[in-house]
C-alpha positions in Angstrom: 181.6 18.1 118.4 179.7 20.7 116.3 178.8 24.6 116.3 175.9 26.3 117.2 174.7 29.7 115.3 172.0 31.5 116.7 170.9 34.8 114.6 171.0 37.7 115.9 168.1 40.0 114.8 169.8 43.4 112.7 167.8 46.7 112.7 166.2 48.5 109.4 169.7 49.7 107.2 169.8 52.5 106.1 169.3 51.5 102.4 166.7 49.0 101.6 168.9 47.2 98.6 171.5 46.3 102.1 170.5 43.4 103.8 172.6 41.7 106.4 172.5 38.2 108.3 174.3 38.1 111.8 175.2 34.8 114.2 177.3 34.2 117.1 178.2 30.8 118.1 179.4 30.7 122.7 182.6 29.6 122.4 185.6 29.3 124.6 186.8 33.0 126.4 183.3 34.4 124.7 181.5 34.4 120.5 182.7 33.8 117.4 180.8 36.3 115.4 179.4 36.2 111.4 178.6 38.4 109.3 177.2 37.7 105.2 175.8 40.8 103.5 174.7 41.9 99.9 173.2 44.6 98.1 172.5 44.7 94.6 175.9 44.9 93.4 177.9 43.3 95.4 178.2 41.2 98.9 180.7 39.6 102.0 181.1 37.6 104.4 182.9 37.9 108.2 184.1 36.4 110.9 185.5 37.6 114.4 186.0 36.5 117.7 184.8 38.8 120.3 186.3 37.9 123.8 183.9 37.9 126.4 185.5 35.3 128.7 182.0 35.5 130.8 179.7 35.6 128.0 177.4 38.5 129.2 177.1 39.8 126.2 172.8 39.7 124.9 173.3 40.2 121.8 173.1 44.1 121.5 174.7 47.3 120.8 176.0 49.5 123.3 172.6 52.3 123.1 171.7 55.0 120.4 172.4 58.0 123.8 173.6 61.3 122.1 175.9 61.3 125.8 177.1 58.0 125.6 180.9 58.1 125.6 180.8 55.2 123.1 178.4 55.9 120.9 178.8 55.3 117.3 176.3 56.1 114.0 178.2 53.6 112.6 177.2 50.5 114.6 175.3 48.0 113.7 172.0 47.5 116.3 171.3 44.1 116.6 168.9 42.3 119.3 169.1 38.2 119.9 166.2 36.9 117.9 
């Protein structure tokens, strides 16, 4: 058995010295999402489960529409790459 991660494209960071890699794997009940980020001073990793039983998430974040009720300035923009 193996798990297959697909890389998501992360939009340009706000700072050129911060880099992130975001991947997701289709698992029962949703997505397993991993992130690796690094800067010139630090770095880190994270792993989370995103519940989506029908696997409807296309890998992108919510729109940047100012009137959108779920808009977050700090949200990471991503799309399937």
